C-alpha positions as CSV (number, residue, x, y, z in Angstrom):
1,M,-13.4,-13.8,-179.5
2,I,-10.0,-12.2,-180.2
3,P,-10.4,-9.3,-182.6
4,F,-7.2,-9.8,-184.4
5,T,-6.1,-12.1,-187.3
6,D,-3.3,-14.6,-186.7
7,E,-1.2,-12.5,-189.0
8,E,-1.8,-9.4,-186.9
9,L,-1.1,-11.3,-183.7
10,L,2.2,-12.9,-184.7
11,P,4.6,-9.8,-184.5
12,V,3.0,-8.7,-181.2
13,V,3.2,-12.2,-179.7
14,E,6.9,-12.4,-180.8
15,K,7.6,-9.1,-179.0
16,T,5.9,-10.2,-175.8
17,L,7.7,-13.5,-175.8
18,E,11.0,-11.7,-176.0
19,K,10.1,-10.3,-172.5
20,V,9.6,-13.7,-171.1
21,K,12.6,-15.5,-172.5
22,P,15.2,-14.1,-170.1
23,M,13.1,-15.5,-167.2
24,L,13.2,-18.9,-168.7
25,A,16.9,-18.7,-169.5
26,L,17.7,-18.0,-165.8
27,D,16.5,-21.5,-165.0
28,G,18.3,-23.1,-168.1
29,G,15.1,-23.2,-170.1
30,G,14.0,-21.7,-173.4
31,M,11.0,-21.5,-175.7
32,K,10.4,-21.5,-179.4
33,L,7.4,-19.9,-181.0
34,L,5.8,-22.5,-183.4
35,G,3.0,-20.2,-184.6
36,V,-0.4,-18.6,-184.0
37,K,-3.5,-20.3,-185.2
38,N,-7.1,-19.3,-184.4
39,G,-5.8,-16.9,-181.7
40,K,-4.0,-19.7,-180.0
41,V,-0.2,-19.3,-179.5
42,F,1.8,-22.5,-179.9
43,V,5.2,-22.8,-178.3
44,Q,7.7,-25.4,-177.6
45,L,9.4,-25.3,-174.2
46,Q,13.1,-26.2,-174.5
47,G,16.1,-26.9,-172.3
48,A,15.4,-27.4,-168.6
49,C,11.7,-26.6,-169.2
50,I,11.2,-30.0,-170.8
51,G,9.8,-32.3,-168.2
52,C,10.1,-29.7,-165.4
53,S,7.3,-30.0,-162.9
54,A,6.8,-26.2,-162.9
55,S,6.6,-26.0,-166.7
56,N,2.7,-25.9,-166.7
57,Q,2.8,-23.0,-164.2
58,T,5.5,-21.2,-166.3
59,L,3.2,-21.6,-169.3
60,K,0.0,-20.4,-167.6
61,Y,1.3,-17.8,-165.1
62,G,4.4,-16.6,-166.9
63,I,4.0,-16.8,-170.6
64,E,0.2,-16.8,-171.0
65,R,-0.3,-14.1,-168.3
66,Q,2.1,-11.8,-170.0
67,L,0.4,-12.3,-173.4
68,R,-3.0,-11.6,-171.9
69,M,-1.8,-8.4,-170.2
70,D,0.0,-7.2,-173.4
71,I,-2.4,-8.3,-176.1
72,H,-5.8,-9.8,-175.2
73,P,-7.4,-11.4,-172.0
74,E,-8.6,-14.5,-174.0
75,I,-5.3,-15.5,-175.6
76,E,-4.3,-19.1,-175.0
77,V,-0.8,-20.6,-175.0
78,I,-0.3,-24.3,-175.8
79,N,3.0,-26.1,-175.4
80,L,3.7,-28.8,-178.0
81,A,6.4,-31.3,-177.2
82,E,9.0,-31.9,-179.8
83,G,7.7,-34.3,-182.4
84,S,4.0,-33.3,-181.9
85,E,4.1,-30.1,-184.0
86,H,1.8,-31.8,-186.5
87,L,-1.1,-31.6,-183.9
88,M,-1.1,-27.8,-184.1
89,E,-3.8,-27.5,-186.8
90,Q,-6.0,-30.1,-185.1
91,I,-5.7,-28.4,-181.6
92,A,-6.2,-24.9,-183.1
93,N,-9.5,-26.0,-184.6
94,S,-10.9,-27.7,-181.5
C-alpha cells in the first residue's frame, strides 16, 4: 500500500517524470502525464514511442523504475493509448 494520497503523489510524480523525458526525447519519443489514481501513474507515450517494440521496456525499466526509486517501490505506471483515456478510472480500481 502506498502511504500517500493521489494529490500528494502528483507533484512528486511530475518532478520525477521531468528526469525521464530527455531520455525519451533522444529517441524521438515523449510522454504525457494523464493523472494519478489509486497510486497508479497513468501516462501516454507519444511520438516515436507509439508502437515502438521497446516501449514496454521503457515504461517498466525506465519510467516505472525511476518513480519507484524516487517515490515508492510499489508505484505502478500504466500507458494508455490515445483514445483510451476513459479507461483510467476502471483500471485504477481493478
